[in-house]
C-alpha positions in Angstrom: -37.8 61.2 -42.7 -40.3 63.0 -40.6 -39.3 62.7 -37.0 -42.1 62.6 -34.3 -42.0 64.2 -31.1 -44.9 65.3 -28.6 -44.9 68.7 -28.0 -47.9 70.9 -27.6 -48.7 73.4 -30.2 -52.4 73.4 -29.3 -53.6 75.8 -26.5 -57.3 75.4 -26.3 -60.4 74.6 -28.2 -64.0 75.3 -28.2 -66.9 74.7 -30.3 -68.7 77.4 -32.4 -72.5 77.5 -31.5 -73.7 77.4 -35.1 -77.2 76.4 -35.3 -77.2 74.8 -38.9 -74.9 72.1 -40.2 -72.3 73.8 -42.4 -71.7 73.1 -45.9 -68.7 75.2 -46.6 -66.2 76.8 -44.2 -63.5 79.8 -44.6 -61.6 82.1 -42.4 -60.1 85.3 -42.4 -59.3 89.0 -41.2 -60.3 87.3 -37.6 -63.8 86.2 -39.0 -65.3 82.7 -39.8 -67.4 82.4 -42.4 -69.9 79.2 -42.4 -72.2 78.5 -45.6 -75.2 76.3 -44.7 -75.4 72.8 -46.0 -78.6 74.4 -48.1 -75.6 76.5 -49.6 -77.8 79.8 -49.4 -77.0 81.6 -46.1 -74.0 82.6 -44.6 -72.8 83.2 -40.9 -69.6 85.3 -39.8 -68.5 84.5 -36.8 -65.6 86.7 -35.0 -62.6 84.3 -34.0 -60.7 86.4 -31.6 -63.3 86.8 -29.0 -64.1 84.1 -26.5 -67.1 82.0 -27.8 -66.8 82.9 -31.2 -69.6 85.1 -30.9 -71.9 85.7 -34.3 -71.0 89.0 -36.1 -73.7 88.7 -38.6 -75.4 86.5 -41.0 -76.6 87.3 -44.6 -78.2 85.4 -47.9 -76.3 84.7 -51.0 -78.4 85.1 -54.1 -77.7 81.1 -55.2 -76.1 78.1 -54.0 -72.6 78.7 -52.8 -70.5 76.1 -54.4 -67.1 77.8 -53.2 -65.8 80.8 -50.7 -62.9 82.9 -50.3 -62.2 85.7 -48.4 -59.7 88.5 -48.9 -58.3 90.2 -45.9 -57.4 93.3 -48.6 -60.6 95.0 -48.8 -62.5 92.2 -46.7 -64.4 91.1 -48.8 -65.8 87.7 -49.8 -66.0 86.1 -52.9 -68.0 83.0 -54.2 -68.9 80.8 -56.8 -72.6 80.0 -56.9 -74.8 78.0 -58.7 -78.9 79.1 -59.4 -80.9 77.7 -62.2 -78.6 75.0 -63.2 -76.0 78.4 -64.2 -72.6 79.4 -62.3 -71.8 82.8 -61.2 -69.2 84.9 -59.6 -70.0 87.2 -56.9 -68.2 89.5 -54.4 -69.6 90.6 -51.3 -68.5 93.8 -49.7 -69.0 95.5 -46.8 -70.4 92.3 -45.2 -70.0 93.8 -41.7 -72.8 96.2 -41.9 -75.0 93.5 -41.6 -74.0 93.5 -37.9 -75.4 96.5 -37.1 -79.0 95.1 -38.8 -78.6 97.1 -41.8 -80.4 95.2 -44.0 -80.1 97.3 -46.9 -78.5 95.2 -49.6 -77.3 96.6 -53.2 -76.5 94.3 -56.1 -74.6 96.2 -59.1 -72.3 94.7 -62.0 -68.7 94.9 -62.3 -67.2 98.4 -62.6 -71.0 100.1 -62.2 -69.8 102.9 -60.7 -66.4 103.1 -62.2 -68.1 104.0 -66.2 -69.5 107.1 -65.1 -72.8 106.1 -63.6 -74.4 108.7 -61.5 -75.2 108.2 -57.9 -78.6 109.3 -56.9 -78.9 111.1 -53.6 -77.1 110.4 -51.0 -74.7 107.5 -50.7 -75.6 105.3 -47.6 -73.8 102.6 -46.1 -75.0 99.0 -47.0 -73.6 95.6 -48.2 -73.2 95.2 -51.9 -73.1 92.3 -54.0 -71.2 92.5 -57.3 -71.6 90.2 -60.2 -68.6 89.8 -61.9 -69.2 88.6 -65.3 -67.2 85.9 -67.5 -67.3 84.5 -70.9 -66.8 80.7 -68.9 -68.1 79.6 -66.2 -66.0 79.8 -63.2 -64.2 76.5 -62.0 -61.8 77.8 -59.0 -60.6 81.3 -57.6 -57.9 82.8 -55.3 -57.4 86.1 -53.8 -53.7 87.9 -53.4 -53.0 88.5 -49.8 -50.7 91.6 -51.1 -53.1 93.6 -53.3 -56.3 92.0 -53.0 -56.7 90.9 -56.6 -58.9 88.3 -57.9 -57.7 85.2 -60.0 -60.3 83.1 -61.5 -60.0 79.5 -63.0 -62.2 78.7 -66.1 -61.9 75.7 -68.4 -59.6 77.4 -70.9 -58.4 80.7 -69.3 -57.3 82.5 -66.4 -58.6 86.1 -65.5 -57.0 88.8 -63.2 -59.3 91.2 -61.6 -58.0 94.2 -60.1 -59.0 95.5 -56.6 -60.3 99.1 -56.5 -61.7 101.7 -54.4 -64.1 104.6 -55.5 -64.7 107.4 -53.0 -68.8 108.5 -53.0 -68.2 111.2 -50.3 -65.7 112.0 -47.2 -67.5 109.4 -45.3 -68.1 106.6 -47.8 -66.2 104.5 -50.4 -67.1 101.5 -52.1 -65.0 98.3 -53.7 -64.9 97.4 -57.0 -62.9 95.2 -59.6 -61.4 95.7 -62.8 -61.3 93.2 -65.5 -57.0 93.8 -66.7 -55.9 90.6 -68.1 -56.9 87.3 -69.6 -54.3 84.2 -69.6 -55.4 81.9 -72.3 -54.3 78.4 -71.4 -53.9 75.2 -73.6 -54.7 71.8 -72.8 -55.5 72.9 -68.9 -58.7 72.9 -66.9 -57.5 74.0 -63.4 -58.8 72.5 -60.4 -57.1 74.6 -58.1 -55.5 78.2 -58.3 -53.4 80.6 -56.3 -52.2 83.9 -56.8 -49.9 85.9 -54.8 -47.3 88.8 -55.6 -47.3 88.2 -59.5 -47.0 84.3 -59.0 -49.7 82.2 -60.4 -50.0 78.6 -59.3 -52.5 76.3 -61.4 -53.0 72.9 -60.3 -55.2 70.1 -62.0 -55.5 66.2 -60.4 -52.1 65.4 -61.1 -49.9 68.5 -62.7 -48.7 71.6 -60.8 -47.7 74.8 -63.0 -46.5 78.1 -61.3 -45.5 80.9 -63.7 -44.4 84.6 -62.5 -45.7 88.0 -64.5 -42.3 89.7 -64.6 -41.5 93.0 -66.1 -39.9 92.5 -70.0 -36.6 93.7 -70.9 -37.3 96.9 -72.7 -35.2 96.9 -76.0 -36.0 98.7 -79.6 -39.6 98.7 -80.7 -39.3 95.7 -83.0 -37.9 93.7 -80.3 -40.7 94.7 -77.8 -43.1 94.3 -80.7 -41.8 90.8 -81.0 -41.7 89.8 -77.2 -45.4 90.1 -77.3 -46.1 87.5 -80.1 -47.8 84.4 -79.0 -45.5 81.7 -80.4 -42.8 83.3 -78.3 -44.9 82.8 -75.3 -45.6 79.1 -76.4 -42.8 76.3 -75.8 -42.0 73.7 -78.1 -45.2 71.4 -77.8 -47.5 72.9 -80.4 -51.4 73.2 -79.9 -52.2 70.3 -81.7 -50.6 68.1 -79.0 -51.7 70.2 -76.3 -55.4 69.9 -77.6 -54.7 66.0 -77.3 -54.0 66.6 -73.2 -56.6 65.6 -71.1 -58.0 67.5 -68.3 -55.5 65.5 -65.9 -52.5 67.9 -67.7 -51.0 64.9 -69.4 -51.4 62.4 -72.4 -54.2 60.0 -72.0 -53.1 56.4 -72.3 -53.4 55.1 -75.9 -52.6 52.4 -77.7 -49.8 51.8 -80.4 -50.8 48.6 -81.9 -50.1 46.3 -79.1 -48.5 48.9 -77.0 -49.7 51.4 -74.0 -47.9 54.6 -73.2 -48.2 55.5 -69.4 -47.4 59.0 -68.1 -44.1 59.3 -65.5 -43.3 61.3 -62.7 -41.9 64.8 -64.1 -40.1 67.6 -62.3 -38.9 70.7 -64.2 -37.2 73.9 -62.2 -36.7 77.3 -63.2 -36.0 77.7 -66.9 -36.5 73.9 -67.8 -40.3 74.6 -66.7 -40.5 76.2 -69.9 -40.5 72.6 -72.0 -43.4 71.5 -69.8 -45.7 71.6 -72.8 -48.0 74.5 -71.7 -48.6 77.9 -73.5 -50.0 80.9 -72.2 -51.2 83.7 -74.4 -51.9 87.1 -72.7 -54.7 89.6 -73.1 -54.5 92.8 -72.0 -58.1 94.7 -71.0 -59.6 97.3 -69.4 -58.2 100.7 -68.3 -55.0 99.7 -66.6 -53.8 97.7 -70.3 -51.3 100.2 -71.3 -49.8 100.5 -67.7 -49.3 96.9 -67.3 -48.8 96.1 -70.9 -44.8 95.7 -69.9 -45.8 92.1 -67.8 -45.3 88.9 -69.8 -45.2 85.5 -68.7 -42.0 85.2 -69.7 -40.6 83.1 -66.4 -41.8 79.4 -65.6 -41.0 78.8 -62.1 -42.3 75.2 -61.6 -43.8 72.2 -63.4 -44.4 69.1 -61.3 -46.4 66.1 -63.1 -47.2 62.9 -61.2 -48.8 59.6 -62.3 -50.7 56.8 -60.7 -48.9 53.4 -59.9 -51.2 51.8 -62.1 -49.5 48.5 -61.5 -50.1 48.8 -57.7 -54.0 49.4 -58.3 -54.1 53.1 -57.9 -56.6 55.1 -59.9 -56.4 59.2 -60.5 -58.8 59.7 -57.5 -56.6 57.9 -55.0 -53.4 60.1 -55.9 -55.3 63.4 -56.5 -53.5 66.7 -55.8 -54.9 68.9 -53.2 -54.3 72.3 -51.1 -52.6 74.2 -53.7 -51.3 77.4 -51.8 -48.9 80.2 -52.5 -47.6 81.5 -49.3 -45.2 84.8 -48.9 -42.7 85.5 -46.6 -42.1 88.9 -45.1 -38.4 90.5 -43.9 -39.5 94.1 -44.7 -42.2 95.6 -46.7 -41.9 93.4 -49.6 -42.3 89.6 -49.6 -38.4 88.5 -49.3 -39.5 84.9 -50.1 -42.5 83.1 -51.9 -43.3 79.1 -51.2 -45.7 77.0 -53.1 -47.2 73.9 -51.4 -49.2 71.0 -52.9 -49.8 68.1 -51.5 -50.9 64.1 -52.6 -52.8 62.0 -50.0 -49.6 60.8 -48.5 -46.8 63.3 -49.5 -46.7 67.0 -49.3 -44.2 69.0 -51.3 -43.0 72.7 -50.2 -41.0 74.6 -53.3 -39.5 78.3 -52.6 -39.7 80.3 -55.6 -37.8 83.4 -55.1 -34.3 83.6 -56.6 -33.3 79.9 -57.3 -36.5 77.6 -57.4 -35.9 74.3 -55.1 -37.3 71.6 -53.2 -37.2 72.7 -49.7 -39.0 69.9 -47.7 -41.0 66.8 -48.3 -43.7 65.6 -46.0 -44.4 61.8 -45.7 -48.2 61.6 -43.7 -48.6 58.5 -41.8 -52.2 58.2 -42.9 -54.2 59.5 -46.3 -54.8 63.1 -46.1 -58.0 65.5 -47.0 -56.2 68.7 -46.5 -53.3 70.6 -45.6 -52.8 74.7 -44.6 -49.3 76.2 -44.8 -48.4 79.0 -42.4 -45.7 80.7 -41.4 -44.3 78.6 -38.6 -46.3 75.4 -39.3 -47.7 72.9 -42.1 -51.6 71.8 -40.8 -53.0 68.7 -42.4 -56.0 66.4 -41.3 -56.8 63.0 -41.9 -60.1 61.2 -41.6 -59.5 61.3 -37.7 -56.4 63.4 -37.1 -55.2 67.1 -37.0 -51.2 67.2 -37.2 -48.9 69.9 -36.9 -45.5 69.6 -39.0 -42.6 72.1 -38.8 -41.7 74.1 -41.7 -38.4 76.0 -43.0 -40.0 79.1 -44.1 -37.3 81.0 -42.0 -34.6 79.1 -42.6 -34.8 80.1 -46.7 -35.6 83.8 -45.7 -32.8 84.2 -43.2 -30.6 83.2 -46.2 -32.2 85.4 -48.7 -31.9 88.4 -46.4 -29.1 88.1 -44.7 -25.6 87.9 -46.7 -23.5 86.9 -43.5 -25.9 83.6 -43.0 -23.7 80.6 -42.8 -20.4 82.5 -42.2 -18.5 82.6 -38.8 -20.6 85.7 -37.8 -24.0 84.1 -37.9 -25.4 80.8 -38.4 -29.1 79.3 -38.9 -30.4 75.7 -39.4 -30.0 74.5 -42.4 -33.2 74.2 -45.1 -32.3 70.6 -45.8 -32.9 69.6 -42.1 -35.9 67.1 -41.6 -39.2 68.5 -40.7 -40.5 66.9 -37.6 -44.4 66.3 -36.5 -45.0 68.1 -33.3 -48.3 66.5 -32.5 -51.1 64.5 -33.6 -54.5 65.2 -32.0 -57.8 63.1 -32.8 -60.9 63.9 -33.9 -63.8 61.9 -35.8 -64.5 62.4 -38.7 -62.6 65.5 -39.8 -63.7 67.2 -43.2 -62.4 70.5 -43.2 -59.3 72.8 -42.1 -58.4 76.3 -42.5 -56.7 78.9 -40.6 -56.5 82.5 -39.6 -53.4 83.8 -37.8 -53.0 81.4 -34.6 -57.0 80.0 -34.9 -57.4 76.6 -36.5 -60.8 75.9 -37.6 -62.1 71.8 -38.3 -65.4 70.6 -39.5 -66.1 67.4 -38.2 -69.0 65.2 -39.3 -69.4 61.5 -37.8 -70.4 59.0 -40.1 -72.7 56.5 -37.8 -72.0 53.7 -40.6 -68.0 53.6 -40.2 -68.2 53.8 -36.3 -66.5 50.5 -36.2 -63.8 51.7 -38.1 -63.2 55.0 -36.7 -62.8 53.1 -33.2 -60.2 50.7 -34.5 -58.0 54.1 -36.3 -58.3 55.8 -32.9 -57.0 52.3 -31.1 -54.0 52.3 -33.4 -53.4 55.9 -33.3 -53.2 55.4 -29.5 -50.6 52.7 -29.5 -48.2 55.2 -31.1 -45.2 56.1 -29.4 -46.3 59.7 -28.9 -49.2 60.1 -26.5 -52.1 61.9 -28.1 -55.2 63.1 -27.0 -58.5 61.0 -26.9 -60.7 61.3 -29.5 -62.8 64.6 -29.4 -66.9 63.2 -28.8 -69.6 65.9 -30.5 -70.4 67.8 -27.3 -74.2 67.6 -28.7 -75.8 64.3 -29.5 -78.3 65.9 -31.0 -76.1 65.9 -34.4 -73.1 64.3 -35.5 -71.2 67.6 -36.5 -69.1 70.4 -34.8 -67.1 73.5 -35.8 -64.1 73.6 -33.4 -61.8 76.5 -33.2 -58.3 75.7 -32.0 -55.8 78.6 -30.9 -52.4 77.5 -30.9 -50.0 78.4 -27.9 -47.9 81.5 -28.1 -44.4 80.9 -29.8 -42.4 81.5 -26.4 -44.4 79.0 -24.4 -43.6 76.4 -27.3 -40.2 77.3 -27.8 -39.7 76.5 -23.7 -41.5 73.3 -23.9 -39.3 72.1 -26.9 -35.8 73.1 -24.8 -37.2 71.1 -21.7 -38.0 68.1 -24.5 -34.4 68.3 -25.8 -33.0 68.2 -22.3 -34.8 64.9 -21.6 -32.9 63.3 -25.2 -29.7 64.8 -24.1 -30.0 63.1 -20.5 -31.2 59.7 -22.1 -28.6 60.2 -25.2 -25.9 62.6 -24.8 -24.3 61.7 -28.6 -28.0 61.9 -29.9 -28.7 64.1 -32.9 -32.7 64.7 -31.7 -31.3 67.1 -28.9 -29.8 69.6 -31.6 -32.9 68.8 -34.2 -35.1 70.2 -31.3 -33.2 73.1 -30.2 -33.0 74.0 -34.1 -36.6 73.5 -34.3 -37.3 76.3 -31.6 -34.7 78.3 -33.0 -36.4 78.4 -36.0 -39.8 79.2 -34.3 -38.1 82.0 -32.7 -36.8 83.6 -35.9 -40.0 83.2 -37.4 -41.8 85.0 -35.0 -39.0 88.0 -35.0 -39.6 88.3 -38.9 -43.6 89.1 -38.7 -44.0 92.5 -38.5 -46.9 92.8 -36.5 -45.0 91.9 -33.4 -44.9 94.5 -30.6 -41.9 96.3 -28.8 -42.4 94.3 -25.3 -43.4 90.8 -27.2 -40.2 91.5 -29.6 -37.7 91.9 -26.5 -38.5 88.7 -25.3 -38.6 86.8 -28.4 -35.0 88.8 -29.0 -34.1 87.3 -25.1 -35.1 83.9 -25.8 -33.5 84.0 -29.6 -30.1 84.9 -28.0 -31.0 81.8 -25.2 -31.3 79.2 -28.0 -28.1 80.5 -30.0 -26.5 80.0 -26.6 -27.9 76.1 -26.2 -27.0 75.5 -30.0 -23.5 77.0 -29.1 -23.5 74.8 -26.0 -24.2 71.5 -28.5 -22.2 72.1 -31.0 -19.1 72.8 -28.9 -19.1 69.6 -27.5 -19.2 68.0 -30.9 -16.3 66.2 -32.7 -17.5 66.1 -36.3 -17.7 68.6 -39.1 -20.7 70.5 -37.6 -18.5 71.8 -34.3 -17.6 75.0 -36.2 -21.1 76.4 -36.0 -20.3 76.8 -32.1 -18.6 80.0 -32.9 -21.5 81.6 -35.0 -24.3 80.8 -32.7 -22.3 81.8 -29.7 -21.6 85.0 -31.2 -25.1 85.5 -31.9 -26.1 84.7 -28.3 -24.8 87.6 -26.8 -22.6 85.8 -24.1 -18.8 87.0 -23.8 -16.1 85.1 -24.1 -15.5 84.9 -19.9 -19.3 83.3 -20.1 -18.8 80.9 -22.9 -15.7 79.6 -21.0 -17.7 79.3 -17.6 -20.4 77.4 -19.3 -18.0 74.8 -20.7 -16.0 74.7 -17.9 -19.2 73.4 -16.0 -19.9 71.1 -18.9 -16.1 69.7 -19.5 -12.4 69.8 -18.0 -8.8 69.7 -18.7 -9.0 65.6 -17.7 -12.2 64.7 -19.7 -11.3 67.0 -22.4 -13.0 70.2 -24.2 -14.9 69.6 -27.1 -13.5 70.7 -30.7 -16.3 72.9 -31.6 -15.5 75.0 -28.0 -11.9 74.9 -29.0 -12.8 76.0 -32.5 -14.8 79.3 -31.0 -12.0 79.9 -28.4 -8.8 79.9 -31.1 -11.2 82.2 -33.5 -12.2 84.7 -30.6 -8.6 85.2 -29.7 -7.5 85.6 -33.3 -10.1 88.4 -34.3 -9.4 90.4 -31.4 -12.8 91.6 -30.8 -12.9 89.6 -27.3 -13.0 91.4 -24.0 -9.6 91.4 -21.9 -9.8 88.1 -19.5 -9.1 88.5 -15.9 -5.9 86.5 -14.8 -7.5 83.6 -13.8 -9.6 83.1 -17.4 -6.6 83.9 -19.2 -4.3 81.7 -16.9 -7.4 78.6 -17.9 -7.2 79.7 -21.6 -3.2 79.0 -21.5 -4.4 75.4 -19.5 -6.7 74.6 -22.2 -4.4 75.0 -25.4 -1.3 73.7 -23.4 -3.3 70.3 -23.5 -6.1 70.5 -26.5 -3.7 72.4 -29.0 -0.1 73.2 -27.7 0.9 74.9 -31.2 -1.4 77.4 -30.9 -0.2 78.6 -27.8 2.3 81.4 -29.4 -0.8 83.1 -31.0 -2.6 82.5 -27.9 0.1 84.2 -25.9 0.0 87.5 -28.3 -3.3 87.9 -28.3 -4.7 91.4 -26.7 -7.0 89.7 -24.8 -4.5 87.7 -23.0 -2.6 90.4 -21.3 -3.6 89.6 -18.1 -2.3 86.2 -17.9 0.9 85.3 -15.9 4.0 85.7 -17.6 5.7 82.7 -15.8 2.8 80.1 -16.7 2.8 81.4 -20.2 6.8 80.9 -20.6 6.3 77.6 -19.0 3.9 76.5 -21.4 5.9 77.8 -24.3 9.3 75.9 -22.9 7.3 72.5 -23.1 6.2 73.5 -26.4 9.9 74.2 -27.6 10.9 70.8 -25.7 8.6 68.8 -28.1 10.1 69.8 -31.3 8.3 72.8 -32.3 9.9 75.5 -34.4 11.3 77.7 -32.1 11.4 81.6 -33.6 8.1 82.3 -32.8 8.1 81.0 -29.4 11.3 82.8 -28.7 9.7 86.2 -29.7 6.9 85.3 -27.6 9.2 84.7 -24.4 11.0 88.0 -25.0 7.9 89.7 -25.1 6.9 87.9 -21.7 10.3 88.6 -20.3 9.5 92.9 -21.2 6.3 92.6 -19.5 8.1 91.5 -16.9 10.7 93.8 -17.0 13.4 91.2 -17.2 15.7 92.8 -19.7 18.2 90.2 -19.1 16.0 87.1 -20.5 14.7 89.4 -23.4 18.2 89.7 -24.4 18.8 85.8 -24.6 15.6 85.2 -26.3 16.6 87.6 -28.7 19.9 86.2 -29.3 19.1 82.9 -30.5 18.1 83.9 -33.8 19.5 86.3 -36.7 17.4 89.4 -37.6 16.2 87.7 -40.7 14.6 84.7 -39.0 12.9 87.1 -36.2 11.5 88.8 -39.3 10.2 85.2 -39.9 8.8 84.9 -36.8 7.0 88.3 -37.1 5.2 87.2 -40.1 4.0 84.1 -38.5 2.6 86.1 -35.5 2.1 89.9 -36.4 0.1 90.7 -32.9 3.9 90.4 -31.5 4.0 93.9 -32.8 0.7 95.3 -33.1 -3.0 95.2 -32.0 -6.2 96.0 -33.6 -6.8 96.8 -37.2 -8.7 99.2 -39.1 -8.7 102.6 -37.2 -7.0 101.7 -33.7 -3.7 100.2 -34.3 -1.5 100.1 -31.4 1.9 99.0 -30.6 2.5 96.6 -28.4 5.6 96.5 -25.6 8.0 94.7 -28.0 7.6 96.9 -30.9 8.2 100.1 -28.4 11.4 98.5 -27.6 12.4 97.8 -31.0 11.5 101.3 -31.6 14.2 102.6 -28.9 16.8 99.9 -29.9 16.2 98.2 -33.2 14.6 100.5 -35.7 16.1 98.9 -38.8 14.7 95.3 -37.3 11.3 97.2 -36.6 10.9 98.7 -40.0 12.3 95.2 -42.1 9.2 94.1 -39.8 6.8 95.9 -40.9 7.3 95.7 -44.6 7.6 92.3 -44.8 3.8 91.9 -42.8 3.0 94.9 -45.8 4.4 92.6 -48.4 2.6 89.5 -47.1 -0.4 91.0 -46.8 -1.0 90.7 -42.8 -0.9 94.7 -43.0 -2.4 97.7 -45.1 -0.2 100.8 -45.9 -2.6 102.7 -43.9 -2.5 100.9 -40.9 1.2 100.7 -41.2 1.3 104.4 -41.1 -1.0 104.6 -38.2 0.7 102.3 -36.6 4.1 104.3 -36.5 2.3 107.6 -36.2 0.8 106.0 -32.6 4.9 104.6 -32.2 6.2 107.9 -32.7 3.7 110.4 -30.8 5.9 111.1 -27.9 8.9 111.7 -29.9 10.4 115.2 -30.9 9.7 115.9 -34.1 6.9 118.4 -34.9 6.6 117.2 -38.2 3.0 115.5 -39.3 5.1 112.3 -40.5 7.7 110.9 -38.5 11.1 110.0 -39.7 10.8 106.1 -38.8 7.5 106.6 -41.0 9.4 107.9 -43.8 12.4 105.2 -43.4 9.3 102.6 -43.4 7.9 104.5 -46.9 11.7 104.4 -48.3 12.3 100.6 -47.3 8.6 99.9 -48.8 9.3 101.7 -51.7 12.4 99.9 -52.5 10.7 96.1 -51.8 7.3 96.6 -53.2 6.2 95.3 -56.5 2.8 96.4 -56.8 2.6 99.8 -59.1 -0.2 101.3 -57.1 1.8 101.4 -54.0 4.8 102.5 -55.7 3.0 105.3 -57.2 1.4 106.3 -53.9 4.9 106.3 -51.8 6.2 108.4 -54.5 3.8 110.9 -54.2 3.8 111.0 -50.2 8.0 110.6 -50.2 8.5 113.6 -53.0 6.0 115.9 -50.7 7.9 114.7 -47.5 11.6 116.0 -49.1 10.2 119.3 -50.8 9.1 120.2 -47.6 12.7 119.5 -45.7 14.0 121.2 -49.0 12.1 124.4 -48.3 12.3 124.7 -44.5 15.9 123.7 -44.5 15.6 122.8 -41.1 16.6 118.9 -40.3 17.2 119.3 -36.6 16.0 116.0 -35.1 15.3 114.2 -38.3 18.2 111.1 -38.4 17.3 109.0 -41.6 18.0 105.4 -40.6 19.4 104.8 -44.1 21.2 106.8 -46.5 20.6 106.8 -50.2 23.4 104.3 -50.5 21.9 102.0 -47.8 18.8 101.7 -49.7 19.9 100.6 -52.6 22.0 97.4 -50.6 18.9 97.0 -48.1 16.7 96.1 -51.5 18.3 92.3 -51.0 17.5 92.0 -47.8 13.9 93.1 -47.7 13.2 91.2 -50.7 13.7 88.0 -48.9 10.3 88.4 -47.1 8.3 89.6 -50.4 6.9 86.4 -50.8 7.3 84.3 -47.7 
């Protein structure tokens, strides 16, 4: 299902003043390339400047059938036809034509790299590189990371490596070297894509993605065996492959009176090796040896479609289009890789890194002609509409890059969240779509014979629930075509619009999921923008601030949830940068004790108090927290009262709530210890003694196991004794040692933390030794109670060192052991009661 909203991702549009009707259009590197309808004239326009001024124009050597631009190397590669022959050519240094330097050099692939001398001083000029092939080229693709070139032919794929040859200190030229040929059986690709070692192939009804990966180096015999073609082939034989049609599946054929129809098929990961396609590698060129450790050992994806012949559909009506490999960066290398391809009515986006999985499925309202995937959006064109869909690239990248995503620390909207259409913009006669950065280029050509159909489509689209702009009429009545350049709005502007849009949903239907959906879409837009590497520092600061704001909005929504997703309030609030006090105030303005607080807010507050990482609350805020938990979750009051963040809470108010808890029949050990601690905080020793005398020491140890924060605060390097542990140090050392031993044996405290605890507790004593006697008493008691061999060995070493030191010094002044040797033996039974609590 695709949600439809009416946002405005497009900021402006203007018309490119092209002189002749375009036949082909592509863009890249901040430039728009237009091939005239005649096919032999190429014009380049500057996309980033207002009005898209002309950069240069130059002639091709033949009629251009296909055109691609590589940002790496800034070159154009074309498939051209001349005299009924097909050629592959690359145009480099084309920008020199802007300075009216008409000098053009034509040379063969690798001419300069094969030792030919360059006579005379090198001169700046545009160069046309002839790239010879054994078969006529059908399609091509450029790697966006390396600039390498992949060419698809009828029976093979050819990889050319991009090189730069230095001619002088001021001048260098580009060149290519053929490095790899992949012989493919049973395929004739209509489109190819190439990026970071991934190769995607597409026929009319089938898609295959393979990855060139390093071979596992083992013995020489194993390495030789790994290069054999039969190991690369799948179970389908070459003869069976030869029977396949160029569509990539077996044709309809008769077996007596039965017809066999092809079926839909999806193979992911290792299963794709059984797709029935064989690949045989042939390394060529000077880099054959250095790249010989690469093999297509990984078939990432195989997806086969079949037309529904029973519904009258043909192959032409269900033909795949818009194959694309799209990398997502979180550093120098692509963290994620996506492949996108589309049927006329449905688009598919898969993630290829780590596990291969279907990320999103796009259902189009009309038959599409073309689609382009970017970091933030998917753009598609139908006959009369440009549509903008959201994507899940950043959600996948976040989970690959950050191990703390989907924990109590961080969160991200799920990959499986339904996509939405942000905008439907009407045009007349859309033919071509391409995209570069934040610029979208459209070629329209109105068909005068179908004007009535166009008007009918426009009326139907206008009647939809979402408001759309009126069809854009051609500016010049002299011709029926136009080139539009549409600029996308900034991420911050679109995010703010989405937030305002979500507020309207919240007001009209507070329980609607559309509000959370929209906020999640805005969150992903900001996350994507932050992942982009070309973000300037000032803009990045604004994006980071908006990102924290989006986390706060999502935290507010999930804090009011009573469903299973309410726990997401915790990580989103943590990512927002808000203090706990800020979060409490935000939820107080949305709810109250009388109307009730959401489970998400209670979940956040409870975990924040338990983690001991929140700030110390003021008296008013601490009392408010007590009031909230007395109504929402009274059983949590002992843990809340014991939190170091609640030290400013009113002791009398806390005792009142604890007594109410006891009156409800709750276990009284931990509440009694909490009330004893509160009495010490007030200096009321009488009340303290009353609470402590209610239970035997053994039961009190159980209470400390249930709530360790009664004795100590903090973890790791800072372990601070509480007022109750300080009082027990002065009055009941045996109970204190037994309680800490029980905490250790129940994994509530580590040995190092216990050492810090006793060191801090005894730092004001008269002992000069580095190990206070109470700490030694703890080691001795733990030695008797522990069953962990590693702990016993560590304690034996420590105690032996202490005993030797004391014997050597023969000075026992100020040293008063808690237990004698006989006592330590008899106390084993008492301590063992708590080792498996």
